[in-house]
VOKOL-210689 format. One record per atom (N, C-alpha, C): residue in one letter; x, y, z. Coordinates in steps of 0.02 Angstrom, whole numbers, padded with zeros to 5 digits, always signed. Each point is the difference from the previous one (the first is absolute). Example, Ala and Ser with C-alpha at 12.3 -4.5 7.8 and 13.67 -1.06 7.14 Angstrom:
<rs>
A+00660-00284+00390/A-00045+00059+00000/A+00045+00060+00000/S-00018+00053-00036/S+00042+00059+00003/S-00039+00055+00037/
</rs>
This chain:
<rs>
M+00326-01012-00432/M-00047+00007+00056/M+00030+00045+00053/A-00045+00022+00047/A+00022+00047+00051/A+00052-00030+00046/D+00044+00042+00025/D+00053-00020+00046/D-00029-00031+00062/D+00024-00061+00019/D-00026-00035+00058/D+00014+00037+00064/S+00047+00048-00001/S+00017+00037+00061/S-00055+00049+00019/A-00044+00017-00046/A-00056+00044+00014/A-00061-00042+00014/P-00031+00006+00060/P-00058-00041+00017/P-00057+00010-00050/A-00028-00055-00022/A-00056+00003-00047/A-00062+00028+00036/P-00050+00023-00037/P-00061+00024+00032/P-00034-00055+00039/D-00039+00019+00051/D-00032-00051+00040/D-00057-00033-00038/N-00025-00054+00029/N-00052-00040-00034/N-00062+00040-00015/T-00016+00048+00043/T-00060+00041-00011/T+00006+00041-00064/A+00057+00032-00009/A+00010+00042-00060/A-00003-00043-00063/V+00030-00059+00002/V-00001-00045-00058/V-00071-00023-00014/R-00037-00018+00053/R-00068-00024-00009/R-00043+00054-00034/V+00007+00062+00021/V-00038+00054-00031/V+00015+00004-00075/A+00064-00003-00017/A+00020+00004-00070/A-00030-00058-00040/L+00001-00060+00029/L-00026-00058-00035/L-00076+00002-00006/W-00034+00024+00051/W-00073+00007-00005/W-00020+00049-00054/R+00038+00054-00006/R-00015+00048-00054/R+00008-00034-00068/A+00054-00038-00008/A+00011-00035-00063/A-00052-00054-00013/L-00019-00036+00053/L-00050-00053-00008/L-00067+00027-00022/H-00016+00061+00021/H-00063+00032-00020/H-00005+00003-00076/L+00056+00015-00033/L+00000+00006-00073/L-00008-00067-00034/E+00020-00054+00035/E-00003-00067-00030/E-00064-00037+00018/A-00022+00007+00063/A-00054-00042+00025/A-00069+00033+00000/D-00002+00066+00001/D-00063+00036+00004/D-00018+00030-00067/S-00065-00001-00015/S-00022+00024-00066/S+00004+00076-00004/P+00008+00027-00060/P-00002+00073-00009/P-00071+00025+00014/P-00008+00065+00014/P+00053+00050+00006/P+00039-00008+00064/H+00065+00009-00004/H+00042-00007+00059/H-00003+00062+00042/V-00005-00011+00066/V-00004+00056+00047/V+00066+00038+00002/F+00055-00037-00006/F+00067+00030+00005/F+00047-00042-00043/E+00043+00032-00038/E+00044-00037-00046/E+00073+00011+00020/D+00031-00054+00021/D+00071+00004+00021/D+00033-00068-00010/D+00044-00004-00050/D+00041-00060-00008/D+00074+00014+00013/V+00016+00063+00018/V+00069+00018+00013/V+00024-00031+00065/G-00044-00001+00050/G+00018-00030+00064/G+00020-00073-00007/L-00033-00036-00045/L+00018-00070-00013/L+00070-00005-00029/K+00018+00047-00043/K+00068-00001-00028/K+00051+00014+00054/L-00016+00046+00046/L+00046+00014+00054/L+00010-00061+00045/A-00056-00031+00019/A+00003-00056+00047/A+00031-00062-00030/A-00010-00011-00067/A+00027-00058-00035/A-00008-00064+00041/P-00063-00021+00014/P-00012-00054+00048/P+00014-00070-00024/G+00010-00010-00065/G+00009-00068-00026/G-00065-00027-00028/E+00005-00054-00038/E-00057-00025-00039/E-00059-00022+00043/G+00012-00026+00060/G-00054-00029+00039/G-00037+00049+00044/W+00007+00065-00011/W-00029+00048+00047/W-00076-00003+00002/R-00032-00018-00055/R-00073-00002-00001/R-00028-00055+00044/E+00042-00049+00016/E-00023-00056+00042/E+00014+00011+00074/R+00027+00057+00018/R+00012+00015+00071/R-00066-00001+00037/P+00000-00023+00063/P-00063-00001+00038/P-00033+00069+00006/D+00041+00053+00003/D-00029+00067+00007/D-00025+00028-00067/M+00005-00039-00054/M-00029+00019-00064/M-00064-00039-00015/S-00022-00041+00047/S-00058-00044-00011/S-00065+00041-00001/P-00054-00029-00027/P-00065+00036-00001/P-00022+00022+00070/F+00023-00035+00051/F-00018+00017+00069/F+00019+00071+00018/T+00054+00025-00032/T+00025+00067+00016/T-00029+00054-00046/R-00045-00018-00043/R-00026+00046-00051/R-00029+00065+00030/P-00040-00003+00054/P-00026+00063+00028/P+00056+00048+00022/F+00054-00028+00026/F+00055+00043+00023/F+00039+00029-00059/R+00003-00037-00055/R+00028+00028-00062/R-00041+00060-00021/A-00066-00007+00004/A-00044+00056-00018/A+00012+00060+00044/S+00013-00011+00064/S+00014+00055+00046/S+00063+00037-00019/I+00052-00038-00020/I+00063+00031-00022/I-00012+00041-00063/L-00039-00026-00046/L-00014+00036-00062/L-00040+00063+00013/A-00048-00004+00046/A-00043+00057+00015/A+00041+00057+00029/R+00043-00015+00048/R+00038+00054+00032/R+00049+00030-00050/A+00031-00042-00043/A+00048+00025-00049/A-00035+00047-00049/R-00058-00020-00024/R-00037+00042-00048/R-00021+00065+00033/F-00024-00004+00062/F-00022+00061+00035/F+00058+00049+00007/I+00058-00026+00021/I+00059+00044+00010/I+00020+00032-00066/E+00001-00040-00053/E+00022+00029-00064/E-00049+00051-00027/D-00065-00012+00011/D-00049+00050-00019/D+00009+00064+00041/L+00016-00008+00065/L+00011+00058+00043/L+00061+00040-00023/V+00053-00034-00017/V+00060+00034-00025/V-00015+00038-00064/T-00037-00032-00045/T-00019+00033-00063/T-00041+00063+00014/E-00047-00006+00046/E-00043+00057+00017/E+00039+00057+00032/Q+00045-00017+00047/Q+00039+00051+00034/Q+00050+00033-00047/A+00030-00039-00045/A+00047+00029-00048/A-00035+00049-00046/A-00063-00015-00017/A-00039+00046-00042/A-00013+00066+00036/R+00000-00002+00067/R-00009+00060+00040/R+00065+00039+00008/G+00055-00028-00024/G+00063+00034+00004/G+00048-00025+00053/V-00021-00053+00037/V+00046-00029+00049/V+00056-00036-00038/G+00062+00013+00020/G+00056-00025-00040/G+00047-00047+00037/Q-00021-00024+00061/Q+00043-00044+00039/Q-00040-00061+00024/Y+00029-00059-00008/Y-00034-00062+00018/Y+00048-00042+00042/V-00019-00014+00062/V+00041-00038+00046/V-00033-00067+00013/I+00038-00054-00011/I-00026-00068+00011/I+00036-00030+00060/L-00036-00009+00055/L+00028-00027+00061/L-00005-00077-00002/G+00055-00034+00012/G-00001-00073-00005/G-00012-00021-00072/A+00040+00025-00046/A-00014-00008-00072/A+00002-00072-00024/G+00042-00042+00031/G+00003-00069-00023/G+00016-00005-00074/L-00041-00039-00036/L+00010-00008-00072/L-00049+00044-00040/D-00015+00058+00027/D-00042+00048-00036/D+00030+00015-00068/T-00043+00007-00051/T+00024+00008-00068/T-00028+00062-00034/F-00027+00047+00039/F-00030+00060-00029/F+00048+00036-00047/A+00062+00010+00022/A+00048+00038-00041/A+00015-00034-00066/Q-00005-00066-00002/Q+00015-00037-00062/Q-00062-00005-00045/R-00058-00012+00030/R-00061-00009-00040/R-00030+00065-00024/R+00005+00052+00042/R-00035+00062-00015/R+00049+00057-00008/S+00051-00010-00041/S+00050+00053-00009/S-00031+00063-00029/D-00057-00007-00036/D-00034+00059-00026/D-00021+00047+00056/L-00024-00029+00056/L-00021+00039+00057/L+00059+00012+00048/A+00038-00053+00014/A+00055+00005+00048/A+00052+00052-00021/S+00011+00008-00064/S+00051+00048-00023/S-00020+00072+00012/R-00064+00011+00017/R-00023+00068+00018/R+00004+00011+00075/L+00025-00049+00037/L+00003+00003+00072/L+00071-00013+00023/L+00013+00013+00064/L+00057-00029+00034/L-00027-00057+00041/V+00025-00061-00012/V-00025-00060+00033/V+00053-00024+00049/F-00019-00005+00064/F+00046-00021+00052/F-00022-00068+00027/E+00041-00051-00009/E-00014-00066+00027/E+00038-00009+00066/I-00036-00015+00053/I+00030-00009+00066/I-00010-00072+00021/D+00055-00034+00017/D-00005-00070+00020/D+00063-00019+00039/R+00000-00062+00025/R+00058-00024+00038/R+00061-00004-00045/P+00059+00014+00028/P+00060+00006-00042/P+00016-00061-00043/G-00001-00060+00029/G+00020-00059-00038/G-00044-00014-00059/P-00065-00010+00010/P-00045-00013-00057/P+00000+00056-00051/Q+00009+00062+00023/Q+00002+00056-00047/Q+00061-00004-00046/A+00057-00018+00029/A+00061-00009-00041/A-00009-00056-00050/W-00033-00054+00021/W-00015-00056-00044/W-00043+00023-00059/K-00052+00039+00016/K-00045+00023-00053/K+00036+00046-00049/R+00041+00045+00026/R+00037+00045-00045/R+00041-00040-00049/Q+00033-00052+00025/Q+00043-00040-00044/Q-00042-00037-00052/R-00059-00026+00020/R-00043-00035-00047/R-00025+00047-00055/L-00016+00062+00019/L-00023+00048-00051/L+00054+00013-00052/V+00062+00003+00022/V+00055+00010-00047/V+00009-00062-00043/E-00002-00059+00031/E+00010-00063-00037/E-00054-00009-00054/L-00061+00021+00015/L-00056-00009-00047/L-00003+00054-00053/G+00043+00050+00005/G+00002+00053-00050/G-00045+00059+00014/F-00034+00000+00057/F-00042+00057+00017/F+00043+00060+00023/G+00055-00015+00034/G+00042+00053+00026/G-00034+00039+00055/I+00032+00055+00020/I-00027+00043+00052/I-00012+00069-00031/P-00061+00017-00018/P-00013+00064-00033/P+00013+00059+00048/P+00011+00059-00026/P+00018+00057+00042/P-00056+00022+00047/F-00062-00018-00015/F-00055+00021+00044/F-00011-00048+00059/L+00037-00056+00002/L-00009-00051+00052/L+00057+00004+00050/R-00017+00007+00064/R+00049+00006+00053/R-00012-00056+00051/F+00053-00033+00023/F-00006-00054+00049/F+00026+00024+00068/I-00038-00014+00053/I+00019+00019+00068/I-00004-00061+00045/P+00057-00026+00023/P-00001-00058+00045/P-00015+00021+00072/V-00050-00033+00030/V-00021+00018+00068/V-00026-00062+00037/D+00012-00002+00065/D-00030-00051+00044/D-00055+00036+00039/F-00063-00017-00016/F-00057+00036+00029/F-00005-00010+00075/E+00022-00057+00025/E-00006-00013+00072/E+00058+00031+00040/A+00054+00018-00033/A+00057+00031+00034/A-00011+00075+00004/E+00052+00035+00016/E-00005+00073+00007/E+00011+00037-00066/D+00007-00038-00054/D+00011+00031-00065/D-00058+00047-00018/S+00015+00058-00025/S-00052+00048-00020/S+00001+00008-00076/W-00050-00029-00032/W-00003+00008-00073/W-00014+00072-00019/R-00034+00038+00045/R-00013+00070-00014/R+00065+00039-00009/E+00048-00013+00045/E+00063+00037-00003/E+00039-00017-00063/R-00005-00062-00023/R+00039-00022-00058/R-00030+00023-00066/L-00064+00015-00001/L-00032+00021-00062/L+00032+00063-00028/G+00013+00049+00044/G+00026+00064-00024/G+00066-00005-00035/A+00042-00047+00022/A+00066-00009-00031/A-00005-00026-00071/L-00059-00028-00017/L-00008-00029-00067/L-00049+00039-00043/G-00011+00063+00019/G-00039+00043-00044/G-00072+00012+00019/F-00022-00027+00056/F-00069+00012+00022/F-00008+00072+00022/H-00054+00032-00021/H-00013+00070+00017/H-00050+00002+00058/A+00025+00018+00059/A-00042-00002+00060/A-00058+00048-00003/G+00006+00053-00038/G-00053+00050-00004/G-00054-00016-00051/Q+00008-00056-00036/Q-00048-00019-00052/Q-00037-00064+00020/P-00063-00007-00019/P-00039-00059+00020/P+00025-00063-00033/A-00019-00056+00029/A+00021-00065-00026/A-00057-00051+00008/I+00004-00053-00038/I-00042-00058+00010/I+00043-00052+00035/V-00026-00031+00052/V+00037-00051+00037/V-00043-00063+00002/A+00028-00056-00021/A-00035-00064+00001/A+00036-00049+00045/S-00038-00035+00041/S+00027-00053+00043/S-00049-00058-00001/T+00014-00051-00040/T-00046-00057-00005/T+00036-00064+00020/G-00037-00042+00037/G+00029-00063+00022/G+00057+00007+00048/V+00002+00055+00038/V+00056+00014+00045/V-00022+00004+00073/S-00056+00033+00013/S-00018+00017+00070/S-00009-00061+00044/M-00023-00057-00029/M-00011-00059+00042/M+00065-00030+00026/Y+00056+00016-00032/Y+00065-00026+00022/Y+00036+00047+00048/L-00030+00057+00015/L+00030+00050+00044/L-00036+00000+00068/T+00034+00023+00051/T-00033+00011+00064/T-00048+00060-00007/R-00046+00004+00046/R-00046+00056+00000/R+00038+00066+00007/E+00054-00001+00039/E+00040+00061+00009/E+00033+00021-00065/A+00025-00048-00039/A+00031+00016-00064/A-00051+00026-00050/V-00060-00029+00001/V-00053+00025-00044/V-00017+00072+00018/S-00007+00014+00065/S-00016+00068+00022/S+00055+00049-00020/A+00063-00022+00006/A+00056+00043-00019/A-00002+00016-00075/T-00016-00050-00040/T-00006+00011-00072/T-00055+00050-00016/L-00057-00008+00034/L-00055+00047-00011/L+00020+00071+00018/R+00035+00008+00055/R+00022+00067+00021/R+00048+00031-00051/Q+00046-00042-00026/Q+00047+00025-00049/Q-00035+00024-00064/V-00049-00038-00023/V-00035+00019-00061/V-00045+00061+00013/A-00031+00002+00059/A-00045+00056+00016/A+00038+00066+00002/A+00066-00003+00010/A+00040+00061+00003/A+00023+00024-00069/L-00018-00036-00052/L+00017+00022-00068/L-00039+00062-00019/A+00018+00030-00055/A-00031+00063-00022/A-00076-00008-00008/P-00037+00054+00012/P-00072-00002-00012/P-00016-00023-00071/G-00053-00040-00006/G-00018-00026-00065/G+00029-00069-00014/S+00038-00027+00048/S+00027-00068-00008/S-00054-00052+00017/T+00007-00059-00030/T-00049-00053+00010/T+00036-00065+00017/L-00026-00035+00050/L+00025-00066+00019/L-00054-00052-00015/A+00021-00056-00030/A-00043-00059-00006/A+00037-00058+00034/M-00029-00028+00053/M+00032-00053+00039/M-00048-00058+00009/S+00022-00060-00016/S-00042-00058+00012/S+00010-00025+00072/F-00050-00032+00027/F+00005-00028+00067/F-00043-00063+00005/M+00021-00044+00043/M-00037-00062+00012/M-00050+00009+00056/L-00061-00022-00011/L-00051+00002+00052/L+00009-00061+00046/P-00023+00004+00062/P+00004-00058+00044/P-00034-00061-00032/V+00030-00058+00011/V-00024-00061-00034/V-00074-00013+00015/E-00022+00016+00061/E-00070-00014+00017/E-00050+00042-00038/M+00024+00053-00035/M-00045+00041-00041/M-00009-00029-00070/A+00043-00046-00019/A-00005-00029-00067/A-00060-00047-00006/E-00021-00013-00061/E-00053-00048-00011/E+00022-00068+00026/P-00044-00038+00033/P+00020-00063+00031/P+00037-00048-00047/E-00022-00002-00064/E+00032-00047-00046/E+00071+00021-00019/L+00017+00063+00012/L+00067+00025-00017/L+00049-00003+00058/R-00025-00007+00061/R+00044+00003+00058/R+00054-00054-00001/P-00015-00063-00019/P+00053-00050-00003/P+00057+00020-00047/A-00017+00031-00057/A+00052+00021-00047/A+00043+00055+00028/I-00032+00048+00035/I+00038+00054+00030/I+00046-00027+00055/E-00027-00046+00040/E+00041-00030+00053/E+00057-00040-00029/R-00012-00033-00057/R+00054-00037-00033/R+00053+00048-00026/A-00022+00056-00027/A+00048+00051-00024/A+00041+00027+00058/A-00032+00012+00056/A+00035+00025+00059/A+00051-00051+00025/A-00018-00064-00001/A+00046-00053+00021/A+00060-00004-00047/G-00013+00007-00065/G+00054+00000-00048/G+00047+00059+00009/A-00029+00058+00015/A+00042+00059+00012/A+00045-00010+00060/R-00028-00030+00054/R+00041-00014+00059/R+00056-00048-00017/A-00016-00051-00038/A+00051-00051-00018/A+00055+00030-00042/N-00016+00052-00039/N+00050+00032-00043/N+00038+00056+00036/G-00015+00008+00065/G+00035+00052+00038/G-00027+00070-00009/T-00059+00006-00031/T-00031+00066-00009/T-00072-00003+00026/P-00009-00007+00066/P-00067-00009+00028/P-00044+00062-00007/F-00066-00012-00003/F-00047+00055+00003/F+00002+00028+00071/L+00010+00065+00006/L+00006+00032+00066/L-00058+00045+00017/S-00032+00030-00051/S-00050+00051+00014/S-00063-00011-00042/F-00056+00002+00033/F-00066-00001-00031/F-00038+00061+00025/F-00042+00029-00044/F-00037+00060+00019/F-00072-00005-00025/T-00047+00021+00041/T-00067+00012-00026/T+00003+00065-00040/P-00047+00010-00046/P+00000+00063-00037/P-00003+00061+00047/E-00039-00006+00054/E-00006+00056+00047/E+00067+00014+00034/E+00037-00052+00017/E+00066+00009+00031/E+00049+00033-00049/M-00002-00020-00062/M+00046+00029-00049/M-00016+00072-00013/L-00064+00016-00005/L-00020+00070-00010/L+00021+00043+00060/A-00008-00028+00060/A+00020+00038+00060/A+00075+00012+00001/L+00040-00050-00019/L+00072+00008-00003/L+00020+00055-00050/A-00035+00001-00057/A+00016+00050-00051/A-00016+00070+00026/R-00056+00007+00033/R-00018+00067+00027/R+00049+00021+00055/E+00019-00048+00043/E+00048+00015+00053/E+00067+00020-00029/A+00018-00028-00058/A+00064+00015-00031/A+00001+00071-00030/G-00059+00029-00010/G-00003+00068-00025/G-00028+00009-00070/F-00027-00053-00030/F-00030+00008-00067/F-00063+00043+00004/K-00011+00039-00052/K-00060+00041-00003/K-00063-00041-00014/T+00007-00049-00046/T-00056-00043-00016/T+00023-00072+00001/A-00045-00046+00016/A+00016-00071+00000/A-00062-00039-00021/Q+00009-00046-00046/Q-00056-00038-00029/Q+00017-00074-00002/H-00048-00041+00017/H+00007-00073-00006/H-00027-00021-00068/V+00042-00033-00040/V-00021-00027-00065/V-00008-00075+00008/S-00061-00023+00000/S-00014-00071+00015/S+00011-00044-00061/A+00008-00064+00013/A+00005-00048-00055/A-00065-00002-00040/A-00056+00010+00034/A-00064+00000-00035/A-00003+00057-00052/L+00027+00058+00019/L+00002+00056-00047/L+00046-00017-00059/L+00057-00029+00014/L+00046-00019-00054/L-00032-00052-00046/A-00038-00046+00030/A-00033-00051-00040/A-00051+00032-00048/R-00037+00048+00026/R-00050+00034-00043/R+00035+00039-00055/R+00057+00030+00015/R+00034+00042-00048/R+00035-00040-00055/Y+00032-00056+00019/Y+00044-00034-00047/Y-00022-00070-00021/F-00049-00029+00036/F-00017-00070-00013/F-00074-00010-00016/A-00040+00054-00002/A-00072-00006-00005/A-00024-00036-00062/D+00034+00008-00056/D-00023-00029-00062/D+00032-00067-00017/R+00038-00027+00047/R+00033-00064-00013/R-00050-00057+00005/T+00009-00051-00041/T-00045-00058+00001/T+00035-00062+00028/D+00064+00008+00021/D+00038-00058+00024/D+00002-00005+00076/G-00035+00046+00034/G-00003-00003+00073/G+00061+00028+00035/L+00048+00026-00037/L+00060+00028+00032/L-00018+00065+00035/R+00016+00004+00065/R-00011+00061+00038/R+00038-00005+00066/P+00020+00057+00027/P+00037-00001+00064/P-00046-00017+00058/P+00027-00033+00051/P-00042-00017+00058/P-00013+00061+00043/D-00059+00003+00029/D-00016+00054+00046/D+00035-00011+00067/H+00019+00055+00032/H+00025-00001+00069/H+00064-00040+00007/A+00044+00003-00049/A+00065-00033+00005/A+00054+00054-00001/E+00022+00020-00060/E+00046+00056-00007/E-00036+00057-00035/E-00001+00060+00032/E-00035+00057-00028/E+00046+00060+00001/L-00026+00059-00016/L+00044+00057-00011/L-00020+00061+00042/L+00050+00036+00021/L-00007+00067+00028/L+00024+00050-00053/V-00038+00052-00012/V+00022+00055-00042/V-00005+00064+00042/A+00056+00034+00008/A+00002+00059+00043/A+00037+00056-00035/T-00019+00062+00015/T+00031+00057-00032/T+00024+00051+00051/T+00052+00037-00018/T+00028+00050+00044/T-00030+00068-00013/
</rs>
């Protein structure tokens, strides 16, 4: 097992990995997104399916995680087909793109950016599980709230500043201050023309459907208790304005309703992401 001296990933990253795995076990085919590698990384123990955050009560939020993951991977596939050869994952957590999609990832340079401790833990787990660290995968340890500049560190690891990139940031913005989110947007907006950012963001709780608000408030309380409180909420209009202020040429709001129509329309089990909870910004330079 991983060295105890390296901090394990936070509860949020583990929960995402387990929700992806639970989708394959608990939800009927066709599966929106297929990932069992994260479960191997997390190695949660036999009782993980009985965790309170794996209960049917959390099913809509599992769907939201699946929707954003599928959208991002479709976006990467589309951009790679256009010739974009660099993929940057901000707050990578237990992301498994490089392991699951080596057919696509091996045609790219993939940069995972995350906090130093959990990233070291993940690297060690990849080696222990036999995945190793392929030559197209680069790790960059960064503290987003500090003065660390992931942009400056990219170049030292082979990033080509003059070439476009795909940048994904999911499940991160709500844990950052508004200032840190704005700084991230400015950094991505300064990338080469033709670059694309996909960033998820949490909408204010009062915008959620009334029946979902208690669950969101419970999630926020749990995040506070774990030392990772929700700090930033944005309306779609606010997020679009921030993107334009940062210097992006185009900015689009991708709603949960759109994702539901795209990926869940033919399902008969009622699985679908909740409206007005976590949604996406897609912006281009």
